[in-house]
Phi, psi and omega in degrees: 000154179284157188296325179275008179266143189299140175283102189278170174289162188288332174298313178298315186294332172313318183267317198262330187281167182089261182287121179240099190291142173269171185305128184079358179267174183294142173293324178260138186305127183289149163275110174270086187271073181213133175282337188225164186226144183261146181226146186281343178213154181290327176304315181301312179303318188297312174301335178291311187289338176275354191065025180260358173221157174256140178168187183250139172217337175205141188293336181294334180267308181207159184209140184292334178291312178299316184290326172302314178297313173308315182294329177291316177298308176310313182290324176299317185281342181082025181267182175254346178200155185202165181208146169268148173238178189289330184196166176295327184292320175298318182298315183293323181293311179299319180301322181278309190285353177292327181238004177242144171215179187302131187099355184266167182227150171214162182253136185222140170300138186279344174263089173219169183312142178301318175295322176292320173303317187288320177307307184283325190277338190234301187295304178299331178297323175288351178270350182090019177251123186257143183241140163253121183263135179229137181296126177303337177269005178296150176289172187301322182297318177300315172301306183302324180294341179285349185277136181244178172304321184270010187289131184244349180189166175234140180232136174203175175250144179292320169230113181299132172260105023242007188287345173064021174302127173270119192282134171279089191297313180301319181295321179286326179287328175296319180291309180308304185300329171296343183254356174079033173227158184281144169266116171271116178237133175278117186251027189293319189287312185275343184060163177301346175295314181267345179198133169244091187305336177300326179291342183248013174106353176299154184253321184226138186236134171242159167219149163265095185289358176299328187281234186292338172300310175293305176079354191231359177064036178249339192220123173274136180185169178212169180212149174240136176230130180260139178287324186088358187269340182290131186268091176296327182287337180292328178235053186317307189302330179285327193227067174306326180299332181263330195248350179243170185292139177261103185290348174285350175238029175062040173085020174299133168254122190289328176296326180286315188281327184238359164066238182285351174271009190299312189294315182283325178301313173312308180302324181283313188278332179261297180297310188287329175305311193269325186247339160081015188277065187273149173274136183295140183306320180293332173292317178297326175297321180286326175295331179289325174294322178298314184301327184299340175248011185305318179296323175288317180292321177295330180290324179288315176316305186289331171291311175306309180305312182294323179298318180289323177291325173300317180293317180293327182291332181264005178272137186287344182266357183256131186274326179195154173231143176229114181212117189303333179280350183283123174308125182101349172291144184301334183260008182313311181293316175294324180294325182297316181290305189272337192231051189297338177276351188126157182264292186196186176256019180253132176226166181230151177202170176222150186255158174277068179201187180259184179303317178298322177300313179299312180299312174307317174304313180290316180292340181267357175295140180254313178276317179277121177266149168274113187213156174278060181208175180194151175065062171216178185301326178273135182284139181218162184219162187197152173247098186311306193297339173251355182238265184300328183252023183298327184288356178267146179286164183302317180296319182292326176295314181293321175297327185275002177079027184253106170286149180305326181271000190296122176254127180254121179250115171269113182273127176274197184247032170288177171292122187298333174288328168293327176293317176297321177298316186289323175297320183294317178293323179287325170300317182292329181272338188272332196239333187284000000 
């Protein structure tokens, strides 16, 4: 938005931010379904490649549709710059790889999505970047002890998938900054509707836009947003990719040329240039449609999830329930602090039965589907230990907060009574 434009409330931003049509232009954001863009002179094109002018020349780097949607997400999070990626995994990888290289180290909360854990513990390790995993509930001294001279970042999830750990953002930001490194937070589950990590000291936010931001299970995607608050030049020796000349652009120093936009500009012009994980413009268009109702959907997701959590807590066949908004939950106080509007639509629980009984329960659900997904309009269920987190060892599952009997229920925006009735009939068939 332009500087003279009113600062609207977040509900309005969901609809109005990003694309701003001029007189006579389409009211709805267009899909720029083109790989390339025409210029009248070779000089004009050359300036784009030299980063001496702004504009579009190849969709692998930037596309107007993508940039409009990225600008909307940036505005929702309260950042200064943002970019879209092809997936949430790509977003997390780019956010880290943008400031880490072979020989570097980072600290990561142990309770993160299984795919993210595998990316950081194994794939990134093969690239020479080492991670130290720490319990997000650990005390300050324990977390401080994880840092090394070559530590370049701290990574965590606002609400862990599927452990539902609520991150103490202020604590992790304080510790990260004490060591001169940024805090990167994956804000997928609460979305900026329920939590804005920058307001609590986080420096960079990532999203799997595939989840609540899209909201309809139509488009895989990711996003990275930079707060613009971390002073890369203050710790110039730690971050040479941003603070020293980049010879692939004839000596451009990103922090000098682009200021607060340095992090996203480097990620776009270097990582996206070389690795190419761009989000398709059509997917960005569908993502934007989802974001327009994000504020409405998140309220319904959390309302439904809390009702089902209360129902399960009082059910004689249920062994335990974990949902941050449920009074008595171990993260209830942190949720009230960081997530006053509600956490998300995901809850976990275990049954008073064996694994076969758990499988029978899931197989007998009629309205709620077993799918490899979470956080969209339709309710779905999964058993993380044997599905999304199956690649992890028993010890890794325990450290990640994933119990063997944990059922992850992503509550949609259907009528909550229909959902409860579906759970009830499945429990009766599974355990009685």
